[in-house]
Kinemage of the C-alpha trace (Angstrom):
@kinemage 1
@onewidth
@group {chain A} dominant
@subgroup {mainchain}
@vectorlist {calphas} color= white
{ca met a 1} P 184.980 88.693 84.084
{ca ala a 2} L 182.870 85.548 84.495
{ca arg a 3} L 179.791 87.653 84.003
{ca gln a 4} L 181.267 89.045 80.758
{ca arg a 5} L 182.054 85.553 79.468
{ca lys a 6} L 178.511 84.472 80.198
{ca his a 7} L 177.190 87.505 78.384
{ca asp a 8} L 179.364 86.741 75.325
{ca lys a 9} L 178.223 83.146 75.355
{ca val a 10} L 174.578 84.242 75.264
{ca ile a 11} L 175.362 86.651 72.419
{ca arg a 12} L 177.060 83.887 70.410
{ca ser a 13} L 174.085 81.624 71.048
{ca tyr a 14} L 171.702 84.226 69.631
{ca asp a 15} L 174.014 84.762 66.671
{ca gly a 16} L 173.928 81.034 65.938
{ca ile a 17} L 170.158 81.011 66.058
{ca asp a 18} L 170.027 84.001 63.730
{ca arg a 19} L 172.419 82.341 61.301
{ca glu a 20} L 170.428 79.105 61.448
{ca glu a 21} L 167.151 80.955 60.856
{ca ser a 22} L 168.786 82.877 58.029
{ca thr a 23} L 169.993 79.631 56.436
{ca val a 24} L 166.536 78.067 56.719
{ca gly a 25} L 164.931 81.169 55.264
{ca leu a 26} L 167.396 81.212 52.401
{ca met a 27} L 166.686 77.545 51.752
{ca phe a 28} L 162.930 78.150 51.600
{ca leu a 29} L 163.509 81.163 49.353
{ca arg a 30} L 165.554 79.024 46.985
{ca ile a 31} L 162.864 76.337 46.975
{ca phe a 32} L 160.227 78.969 46.250
{ca ile a 33} L 162.256 80.397 43.365
{ca met a 34} L 162.805 76.893 41.946
{ca leu a 35} L 159.062 76.192 42.128
{ca val a 36} L 158.326 79.451 40.315
{ca ile a 37} L 160.839 78.586 37.610
{ca ile a 38} L 159.414 75.077 37.234
{ca ala a 39} L 155.870 76.446 37.026
{ca phe a 40} L 157.016 78.923 34.368
{ca ile a 41} L 158.699 76.193 32.321
{ca val a 42} L 155.631 73.946 32.574
{ca gly a 43} L 153.372 76.817 31.523
{ca val a 44} L 155.539 77.713 28.536
{ca ser a 45} L 155.726 74.046 27.499
{ca ala a 46} L 151.953 73.658 27.751
{ca leu a 47} L 151.439 76.783 25.663
{ca phe a 48} L 153.890 75.499 23.049
{ca val a 49} L 152.110 72.124 22.859
{ca tyr a 50} L 148.722 73.840 22.582
{ca asn a 51} L 149.881 76.099 19.754
{ca leu a 52} L 151.517 73.173 17.953
{ca gln a 53} L 148.345 71.108 18.228
{ca lys a 54} L 146.235 74.032 17.031
{ca glu a 55} L 148.520 74.579 14.041
{ca thr a 56} L 148.365 70.867 13.181
{ca glu a 57} L 144.578 70.867 13.351
{ca glu a 58} L 144.440 73.882 11.065
{ca asn a 59} L 146.370 71.907 8.462
{ca thr a 60} L 143.896 69.019 8.504
{ca ser a 61} L 140.197 68.665 7.829
{ca ser a 62} L 139.203 69.678 11.365
{ca val a 63} L 139.296 73.263 10.142
{ca ala a 64} L 137.951 74.065 6.699
{ca pro a 65} L 140.285 75.996 4.411
{ca thr a 66} L 139.692 79.666 3.776
{ca val a 67} L 136.880 79.979 1.285
{ca asp a 68} L 135.347 82.580 -0.964
{ca thr a 69} L 132.618 84.406 0.961
{ca gly a 70} L 130.539 84.270 -2.211
{ca ala a 71} L 130.584 80.463 -2.240
{ca phe a 72} L 127.250 78.700 -2.686
{ca tyr a 73} L 126.700 76.255 0.168
{ca gln a 74} L 124.058 73.604 0.709
{ca lys a 75} L 123.693 71.378 3.776
{ca tyr a 76} L 123.317 67.640 3.298
{ca asp a 77} L 122.349 64.669 5.441
{ca thr a 78} L 124.957 62.001 6.118
{ca asp a 79} L 123.578 59.559 3.550
{ca val a 80} L 123.553 62.311 0.923
{ca glu a 81} L 127.106 63.262 1.878
{ca asp a 82} L 128.130 59.658 1.198
{ca ala a 83} L 126.483 59.816 -2.224
{ca leu a 84} L 128.377 63.009 -3.050
{ca leu a 85} L 131.681 61.214 -2.497
{ca glu a 86} L 130.811 57.893 -4.138
{ca tyr a 87} L 133.223 57.149 -6.943
{ca cys a 88} L 133.980 54.475 -9.483
{ca asn a 89} L 136.696 53.810 -12.013
{ca asn a 90} L 138.272 50.878 -13.837
{ca ser a 91} L 139.271 49.381 -10.478
{ca val a 92} L 136.224 50.266 -8.352
{ca thr a 93} L 132.862 49.523 -9.902
{ca ile a 94} L 129.258 50.358 -9.114
{ca ser a 95} L 126.251 48.194 -9.840
{ca glu a 96} L 123.970 48.525 -12.830
{ca tyr a 97} L 121.133 50.751 -11.730
{ca asn a 98} L 118.880 53.605 -12.775
{ca asn a 99} L 119.404 56.648 -10.586
{ca ala a 100} L 116.096 57.507 -8.904
{ca asp a 101} L 117.265 61.046 -8.111
{ca leu a 102} L 117.472 62.216 -11.709
{ca thr a 103} L 115.929 65.456 -12.832
{ca asp a 104} L 115.723 67.174 -16.195
{ca tyr a 105} L 118.397 69.759 -16.859
{ca asn a 106} L 116.823 70.425 -20.231
{ca asp a 107} L 114.750 68.405 -22.682
{ca lys a 108} L 117.765 66.266 -23.641
{ca ile a 109} L 119.966 66.038 -20.562
{ca lys a 110} L 119.262 64.675 -17.095
{ca val a 111} L 121.416 65.228 -14.023
{ca asn a 112} L 121.338 64.124 -10.402
{ca ala a 113} L 118.830 66.242 -8.501
{ca leu a 114} L 121.441 66.923 -5.812
{ca met a 115} L 123.481 69.048 -8.189
{ca lys a 116} L 120.773 70.797 -10.218
{ca thr a 117} L 120.474 73.931 -8.064
{ca ser a 118} L 124.238 74.382 -7.777
{ca leu a 119} L 124.719 73.814 -11.513
{ca asp a 120} L 122.071 76.393 -12.388
{ca arg a 121} L 123.541 78.904 -9.954
{ca met a 122} L 127.059 78.423 -11.303
{ca ile a 123} L 126.017 78.887 -14.914
{ca glu a 124} L 123.951 81.961 -14.046
{ca asp a 125} L 126.811 83.591 -12.133
{ca ala a 126} L 129.269 82.775 -14.916
{ca ala a 127} L 126.953 84.517 -17.402
{ca lys a 128} L 127.072 87.641 -15.230
{ca asp a 129} L 130.844 87.583 -15.716
{ca gly a 130} L 130.444 87.232 -19.462
{ca ile a 131} L 131.184 83.480 -19.486
{ca asn a 132} L 128.696 81.267 -21.299
{ca ile a 133} L 128.807 77.682 -20.025
{ca glu a 134} L 126.892 74.917 -21.756
{ca val a 135} L 126.141 71.443 -20.410
{ca val a 136} L 126.743 69.003 -23.254
{ca arg a 137} L 126.482 65.728 -21.362
{ca gly a 138} L 124.905 64.571 -18.117
{ca tyr a 139} L 123.529 61.289 -16.822
{ca met a 140} L 124.166 58.170 -18.918
{ca ser a 141} L 122.743 54.735 -18.216
{ca phe a 142} L 124.790 51.550 -17.853
{ca glu a 143} L 123.891 50.556 -21.424
{ca glu a 144} L 124.687 53.995 -22.829
{ca cys a 145} L 128.111 53.948 -21.191
{ca asn a 146} L 128.797 50.522 -22.692
{ca thr a 147} L 127.758 51.713 -26.144
{ca phe a 148} L 129.946 54.800 -25.947
{ca asn a 149} L 132.899 52.725 -24.730
{ca arg a 150} L 132.416 50.174 -27.508
{ca asn a 151} L 132.344 52.897 -30.177
{ca cys a 152} L 135.524 54.362 -28.730
{ca arg a 153} L 137.164 50.936 -28.802
{ca leu a 154} L 136.195 50.357 -32.440
{ca glu a 155} L 137.534 53.758 -33.435
{ca leu a 156} L 140.852 52.977 -31.778
{ca glu a 157} L 141.016 49.631 -33.596
{ca asn a 158} L 140.401 51.435 -36.894
{ca glu a 159} L 143.360 53.650 -36.065
{ca gly a 160} L 145.618 50.591 -35.983
{ca asn a 161} L 145.498 49.516 -32.340
{ca thr a 162} L 145.104 45.834 -31.526
{ca ala a 163} L 141.855 44.728 -29.907
{ca ala a 164} L 143.603 44.411 -26.537
{ca glu a 165} L 145.244 47.819 -26.833
{ca ala a 166} L 141.979 49.405 -27.920
{ca glu a 167} L 140.120 47.908 -24.964
{ca val a 168} L 142.632 49.291 -22.456
{ca arg a 169} L 142.822 52.729 -24.047
{ca ala a 170} L 139.046 53.004 -24.488
{ca ala a 171} L 138.562 52.295 -20.776
{ca glu a 172} L 141.011 55.083 -19.995
{ca ile a 173} L 139.142 57.503 -22.253
{ca phe a 174} L 135.551 56.519 -21.522
{ca pro a 175} L 135.002 53.635 -19.068
{ca pro a 176} L 132.272 51.058 -19.701
{ca gly a 177} L 129.115 50.712 -17.634
{ca gly a 178} L 129.780 49.938 -13.991
{ca ser a 179} L 133.043 51.896 -14.067
{ca asn a 180} L 131.644 55.165 -15.357
{ca glu a 181} L 130.546 58.017 -13.073
{ca tyr a 182} L 128.131 59.376 -15.656
{ca gln a 183} L 125.853 56.658 -14.238
{ca thr a 184} L 125.606 58.576 -10.963
{ca gly a 185} L 124.294 61.715 -12.657
{ca met a 186} L 126.944 63.657 -10.704
{ca leu a 187} L 129.233 64.070 -13.711
{ca val a 188} L 128.772 66.683 -16.429
{ca lys a 189} L 130.688 67.631 -19.531
{ca leu a 190} L 130.844 71.399 -20.026
{ca ser a 191} L 131.857 73.670 -22.866
{ca gly a 192} L 132.005 77.371 -23.654
{ca asp a 193} L 131.531 79.519 -26.701
{ca asp a 194} L 135.222 80.423 -26.952
{ca ser a 195} L 137.325 78.642 -29.542
{ca gly a 196} L 140.689 76.914 -29.234
{ca glu a 197} L 142.085 74.468 -26.700
{ca phe a 198} L 139.704 74.364 -23.749
{ca ala a 199} L 142.501 74.635 -21.174
{ca leu a 200} L 143.421 78.040 -22.636
{ca thr a 201} L 139.923 79.498 -22.763
{ca asp a 202} L 138.288 82.054 -20.471
{ca thr a 203} L 135.601 79.457 -19.751
{ca tyr a 204} L 138.112 77.025 -18.291
{ca ala a 205} L 139.862 79.775 -16.325
{ca trp a 206} L 136.546 80.811 -14.781
{ca leu a 207} L 135.563 77.221 -13.987
{ca tyr a 208} L 138.928 76.440 -12.410
{ca lys a 209} L 138.787 79.508 -10.203
{ca asn a 210} L 135.110 79.429 -9.269
{ca gly a 211} L 133.836 75.891 -9.816
{ca ile a 212} L 134.768 74.703 -6.326
{ca asn a 213} L 132.633 77.477 -4.825
{ca tyr a 214} L 129.590 75.758 -6.332
{ca gly a 215} L 130.755 72.231 -5.490
{ca phe a 216} L 132.348 71.228 -8.813
{ca ile a 217} L 135.825 69.800 -9.359
{ca asn a 218} L 137.837 68.830 -12.420
{ca arg a 219} L 137.277 65.085 -12.242
{ca tyr a 220} L 140.102 63.884 -14.481
{ca thr a 221} L 143.460 65.652 -14.485
{ca ala a 222} L 146.822 64.476 -15.791
{ca asp a 223} L 148.534 64.528 -12.385
{ca lys a 224} L 145.972 62.071 -10.931
{ca phe a 225} L 145.908 59.571 -13.809
{ca asp a 226} L 147.720 56.925 -11.732
{ca ile a 227} L 144.834 57.054 -9.247
{ca thr a 228} L 141.761 57.624 -11.420
{ca gly a 229} L 142.941 55.538 -14.367
{ca ile a 230} L 141.208 58.030 -16.689
{ca val a 231} L 143.070 60.333 -19.073
{ca glu a 232} L 142.843 64.074 -18.552
{ca asp a 233} L 139.651 65.760 -19.694
{ca leu a 234} L 139.323 69.320 -18.417
{ca thr a 235} L 135.758 69.588 -19.728
{ca val a 236} L 134.470 66.954 -17.271
{ca tyr a 237} L 133.291 68.172 -13.862
{ca arg a 238} L 132.083 66.208 -10.876
{ca phe a 239} L 129.709 67.566 -8.239
{ca val a 240} L 130.854 66.827 -4.670
{ca gly a 241} L 129.356 69.748 -2.719
{ca thr a 242} L 131.021 73.081 -1.995
{ca glu a 243} L 132.782 72.260 1.276
{ca asn a 244} L 134.174 69.008 -0.119
{ca ala a 245} L 135.312 70.697 -3.334
{ca gln a 246} L 137.124 73.451 -1.468
{ca lys a 247} L 138.873 71.002 0.830
{ca met a 248} L 139.907 68.819 -2.099
{ca arg a 249} L 141.499 71.853 -3.736
{ca ser a 250} L 143.199 72.812 -0.481
{ca phe a 251} L 144.519 69.290 0.145
{ca gly a 252} L 145.454 68.663 -3.493
{ca met a 253} L 143.328 65.512 -3.577
{ca cys a 254} L 141.253 63.888 -6.292
{ca leu a 255} L 137.900 62.271 -5.461
{ca glu a 256} L 139.370 58.826 -4.767
{ca glu a 257} L 141.938 60.224 -2.355
{ca tyr a 258} L 139.528 62.532 -0.558
{ca ser a 259} L 136.730 59.984 -0.274
{ca asp a 260} L 139.094 57.388 1.191
{ca tyr a 261} L 140.589 60.028 3.484
{ca lys a 262} L 137.155 60.981 4.818
{ca ala a 263} L 136.186 57.343 5.307
{ca ser a 264} L 139.321 56.700 7.392
{ca arg a 265} L 138.593 59.464 9.904
């Protein structure tokens, strides 16, 4: 009987060890499962953050917007890039100077040499689509801008505006020298051979759709008047380079907004 009790005691001892080992094993299994779950959560969170960051970058200038594969690109040095985005208006002026980078567009009109190739290419490609684009104004000197502005002011006075009213309105229509981007040679006034309001012509439709692919933007639009200070003129185009033009269209920015945006990055 004593021998049997001893035997049972040994059995119970082994059972306790087994239960203890089982408990320890279960505890380690639970810890392992928790670690796996934590690792999974961390991995999913990291993937979510990565995708969110990637999506955010795609909505900013770090990734260029989708562009027409037929776009005409040119590469520029940093100093040239700055010149492409230089702007002036009735609040931001440029100095009186003669642009050294002028080249003849024809025997009457000069333009900035930076835009000549792109302008020629755009007009040639438009002609292939049956659109005839004519350059009617290019570079104007400081003095020429002042003369044009003065004539505009006098015309407004003859229409019954006071001298003060005429001065303000003339600056909004055609700024004087120092505030006029025609001085840079980067601004051109274009026309077509179709009649009627320019905004309703095939020429304008073609320019709006394709101009950015050659680096040209509508410089003065009604929705940006509060920023540019210049009334809408859909015949006036500014050369900024193809990549800049496409991004400006994508971001919905005018030159002032985009130039300041680029400078802040």
